[in-house]
Backbone as JSON, one array per atom type, in Angstrom:
{
  "sequence": "MNKTAFLLCLLLCTTDAQAFRCGRQLVQEGDHKLDVLEKCGEPEWTDQRITVVASRLRHPYGALEYDQYEEIVIDEWVYNFGSRKFKQFLQFENGVLKKIKNLSYGR",
  "N": [[133.8, 135.18, 68.3], [134.35, 131.84, 69.0], [134.49, 128.77, 67.01], [133.3, 126.5, 68.28], [131.71, 127.65, 70.34], [129.92, 129.04, 68.75], [128.61, 126.94, 67.42], [127.42, 125.62, 69.62], [125.66, 127.64, 70.53], [124.03, 127.81, 68.33], [122.73, 125.29, 68.37], [121.41, 125.51, 70.82], [119.61, 127.47, 70.3], [117.64, 126.53, 68.53], [114.31, 125.46, 67.78], [113.24, 123.08, 67.05], [113.05, 119.75, 68.04], [114.55, 116.48, 68.34], [114.02, 114.51, 70.01], [112.47, 113.81, 73.19], [111.83, 113.57, 76.81], [109.53, 111.54, 78.55], [108.9, 111.3, 81.67], [110.97, 108.76, 82.6], [111.15, 107.74, 80.16], [112.21, 107.71, 76.76], [111.2, 109.56, 73.99], [111.25, 109.6, 70.55], [111.85, 110.67, 67.12], [110.5, 108.53, 64.7], [109.37, 106.72, 66.38], [106.37, 104.76, 66.96], [102.93, 105.83, 67.19], [101.4, 104.47, 69.11], [103.41, 103.54, 70.87], [104.28, 105.96, 71.85], [102.0, 106.87, 73.15], [101.93, 104.87, 75.19], [104.24, 105.51, 76.58], [103.87, 108.24, 77.34], [101.19, 108.74, 77.94], [97.83, 110.12, 77.45], [97.66, 112.84, 75.15], [97.38, 116.44, 75.59], [96.07, 117.87, 73.54], [94.74, 117.06, 70.35], [94.72, 116.48, 66.8], [93.58, 115.49, 63.58], [94.13, 114.78, 60.16], [93.79, 114.15, 56.63], [95.97, 113.89, 53.98], [96.92, 114.16, 50.54], [99.49, 112.88, 48.61], [101.17, 113.37, 45.6], [102.89, 111.8, 42.94], [104.83, 111.64, 40.02], [105.83, 109.45, 37.62], [108.08, 109.03, 34.99], [109.06, 107.67, 31.87], [112.34, 107.81, 30.45], [112.26, 108.43, 27.7], [109.77, 109.37, 27.28], [107.7, 107.6, 26.66], [106.14, 106.39, 28.54], [104.08, 107.34, 31.12], [103.16, 107.87, 34.43], [100.95, 108.53, 36.98], [100.88, 108.7, 40.46], [99.12, 108.4, 43.45], [98.96, 108.95, 46.9], [97.41, 108.53, 50.0], [97.96, 110.07, 53.1], [97.77, 109.87, 56.54], [97.73, 112.34, 58.85], [98.54, 112.98, 62.11], [98.43, 115.22, 64.79], [99.72, 116.07, 67.83], [99.71, 117.57, 71.16], [101.66, 117.81, 74.0], [101.51, 118.79, 77.45], [103.57, 119.46, 79.89], [103.68, 120.95, 82.22], [104.57, 124.0, 83.98], [107.36, 124.38, 84.11], [108.52, 123.19, 81.99], [108.87, 122.81, 78.46], [106.06, 122.71, 76.23], [105.3, 120.05, 74.06], [105.08, 119.52, 70.61], [103.9, 117.12, 68.47], [104.1, 115.42, 65.38], [102.67, 113.0, 63.43], [102.97, 110.72, 60.74], [100.99, 108.49, 59.12], [100.96, 107.03, 61.49], [103.58, 107.05, 62.38], [106.09, 108.8, 64.16], [107.16, 111.78, 62.97], [107.95, 114.43, 63.4], [109.07, 116.51, 65.98], [108.52, 119.29, 68.01], [109.54, 121.96, 70.05], [107.39, 123.92, 72.0], [105.99, 126.83, 73.56], [106.48, 127.41, 77.17], [104.74, 125.2, 79.36], [101.62, 125.27, 81.3]],
  "CA": [[133.23, 133.95, 68.87], [135.03, 130.68, 68.34], [133.61, 127.85, 66.32], [132.56, 125.67, 69.21], [130.71, 128.44, 70.96], [128.91, 129.34, 67.77], [127.83, 125.72, 67.24], [126.65, 125.43, 70.81], [124.63, 128.65, 70.46], [123.09, 127.42, 67.25], [122.05, 124.15, 68.96], [120.48, 125.94, 71.89], [118.54, 128.41, 69.78], [116.67, 125.86, 67.67], [113.06, 125.06, 68.43], [112.91, 121.73, 66.7], [113.71, 118.73, 68.8], [114.44, 115.15, 67.71], [113.6, 113.64, 71.08], [112.23, 114.44, 74.54], [111.6, 112.53, 77.78], [108.31, 111.45, 79.36], [109.5, 110.64, 82.83], [112.24, 108.11, 82.28], [111.05, 107.16, 78.8], [112.67, 108.61, 75.65], [110.38, 109.59, 72.8], [112.07, 110.12, 69.46], [111.35, 110.52, 65.79], [110.53, 107.15, 64.27], [108.48, 105.96, 67.22], [105.02, 104.65, 66.59], [102.12, 106.61, 68.11], [101.03, 103.58, 70.22], [104.52, 103.57, 71.78], [104.24, 107.32, 72.52], [100.86, 106.81, 74.15], [102.32, 104.04, 76.35], [105.27, 106.28, 77.34], [103.49, 109.58, 77.82], [99.79, 108.89, 78.2], [97.04, 110.89, 76.49], [98.05, 114.24, 74.92], [96.43, 117.51, 75.95], [95.34, 118.24, 72.36], [95.0, 116.23, 69.17], [94.03, 116.82, 65.55], [93.89, 114.51, 62.52], [93.71, 115.12, 58.83], [94.3, 113.31, 55.56], [96.54, 114.62, 52.89], [97.25, 113.37, 49.4], [100.77, 113.18, 48.0], [101.15, 112.87, 44.25], [104.18, 111.73, 42.31], [104.73, 111.33, 38.57], [106.92, 108.65, 37.07], [108.18, 109.13, 33.54], [110.11, 107.01, 31.15], [113.24, 108.82, 29.89], [111.95, 108.82, 26.28], [108.42, 109.92, 27.23], [106.79, 106.61, 26.17], [105.32, 105.97, 29.65], [103.93, 108.37, 32.21], [102.35, 107.24, 35.41], [100.72, 109.35, 38.15], [100.64, 107.93, 41.64], [98.61, 109.19, 44.54], [99.02, 108.19, 48.24], [96.79, 109.21, 51.13], [98.72, 110.01, 54.36], [97.03, 110.32, 57.7], [98.57, 113.22, 59.71], [98.06, 113.17, 63.47], [99.21, 116.2, 65.49], [99.47, 116.02, 69.26], [100.51, 118.46, 72.05], [101.76, 117.4, 75.42], [101.8, 119.88, 78.33], [104.25, 118.86, 81.1], [103.75, 121.86, 83.35], [105.11, 125.36, 83.77], [108.8, 124.34, 84.1], [108.98, 122.44, 80.82], [108.27, 123.17, 77.21], [105.08, 121.88, 75.68], [105.86, 119.36, 72.89], [104.23, 119.31, 69.47], [104.32, 115.94, 67.79], [103.43, 115.16, 64.15], [102.8, 111.64, 62.98], [102.46, 110.36, 59.39], [100.6, 107.07, 59.1], [101.27, 106.43, 62.76], [104.99, 107.08, 62.72], [106.45, 110.12, 64.58], [108.07, 112.42, 62.01], [108.42, 115.71, 63.8], [108.91, 116.97, 67.39], [108.86, 120.7, 68.07], [109.32, 122.63, 71.36], [106.51, 125.06, 71.99], [106.18, 127.68, 74.77], [106.37, 126.69, 78.45], [103.41, 124.81, 79.72], [100.99, 125.93, 82.33]],
  "C": [[133.9, 132.78, 68.18], [134.0, 129.73, 67.75], [132.77, 126.98, 67.18], [131.45, 126.4, 69.87], [129.57, 128.76, 69.97], [127.98, 128.13, 67.56], [126.88, 125.46, 68.41], [125.42, 126.41, 70.84], [123.57, 128.27, 69.45], [122.19, 126.27, 67.7], [121.01, 124.58, 69.96], [119.38, 126.79, 71.42], [117.47, 127.76, 68.94], [115.45, 125.47, 68.43], [112.6, 123.64, 68.06], [113.72, 120.76, 67.5], [113.6, 117.4, 68.09], [114.01, 114.12, 68.76], [113.27, 114.42, 72.31], [111.89, 113.26, 75.5], [110.22, 112.69, 78.37], [108.67, 110.6, 80.56], [110.78, 110.06, 82.52], [112.3, 107.52, 80.85], [111.51, 108.18, 77.71], [111.7, 108.45, 74.49], [111.18, 110.22, 71.71], [111.46, 109.9, 68.09], [111.54, 109.1, 65.34], [109.72, 106.22, 65.16], [107.05, 105.89, 66.69], [104.08, 105.37, 67.63], [101.56, 105.75, 69.27], [102.14, 103.51, 71.28], [104.57, 104.89, 72.54], [103.14, 107.34, 73.5], [101.23, 106.03, 75.4], [103.32, 104.78, 77.23], [104.77, 107.52, 78.05], [102.03, 109.73, 78.22], [99.07, 109.73, 77.15], [97.58, 112.28, 76.38], [96.97, 115.21, 75.35], [95.55, 117.89, 74.77], [95.7, 117.39, 71.2], [94.21, 116.78, 67.97], [94.45, 115.76, 64.55], [93.35, 115.04, 61.19], [94.3, 114.15, 57.84], [94.81, 114.17, 54.47], [96.92, 113.69, 51.75], [98.56, 113.82, 48.85], [100.79, 112.56, 46.6], [102.66, 112.78, 43.74], [103.96, 111.25, 40.8], [105.98, 110.57, 38.13], [106.93, 108.77, 35.56], [109.33, 108.29, 33.0], [111.04, 108.03, 30.56], [112.92, 109.31, 28.5], [110.49, 109.25, 26.14], [107.33, 108.87, 26.82], [105.79, 106.2, 27.24], [105.27, 107.06, 30.66], [102.87, 107.84, 33.14], [102.19, 108.22, 36.64], [100.32, 108.41, 39.32], [100.16, 108.79, 42.76], [98.56, 108.35, 45.82], [98.36, 109.11, 49.28], [97.75, 108.99, 52.35], [97.91, 110.62, 55.46], [98.03, 111.08, 58.61], [97.86, 113.35, 61.05], [98.97, 114.21, 64.11], [98.74, 116.17, 66.94], [100.27, 117.1, 70.0], [100.46, 117.98, 73.43], [102.18, 118.64, 76.26], [102.31, 119.26, 79.62], [104.42, 119.83, 82.26], [104.57, 123.08, 83.06], [106.62, 125.43, 83.73], [109.38, 123.67, 82.87], [108.2, 122.98, 79.61], [107.12, 122.21, 76.82], [105.68, 121.28, 74.41], [104.78, 119.13, 71.85], [104.8, 118.13, 68.68], [103.46, 115.79, 66.46], [103.77, 113.81, 63.69], [102.35, 111.55, 61.59], [102.23, 108.91, 59.34], [101.08, 106.36, 60.33], [102.72, 106.42, 63.24], [105.41, 108.56, 63.06], [107.5, 110.68, 63.64], [108.64, 113.73, 62.47], [108.12, 116.02, 65.28], [109.41, 118.43, 67.42], [108.57, 121.22, 69.48], [108.39, 123.79, 71.16], [106.86, 125.99, 73.18], [106.16, 126.83, 76.02], [104.89, 126.31, 78.71], [102.77, 125.66, 80.83], [100.62, 125.01, 83.48]]
}
């Protein structure tokens, strides 16, 4: 198999998407959830949770140590566009679209 065919196969086999279309509107990572609602309407399924991310900052000589905690609101949505298209799973962090994943075909 030549290099181009291999790369094409690799791209076609992946289930993560970076963008998809709602009608004529393009939804892509980095969009705000209000923009996605305007482009696609209400999702079929939603879930929301809050997670805490911790980070520790240290001075190189150990004189100062600081722990920082940040709450992140995670919204997960699923859009079902019918039996001829993949369902789309969207994950937002603090209102910004971070992940798009193709699921199985809709119904």
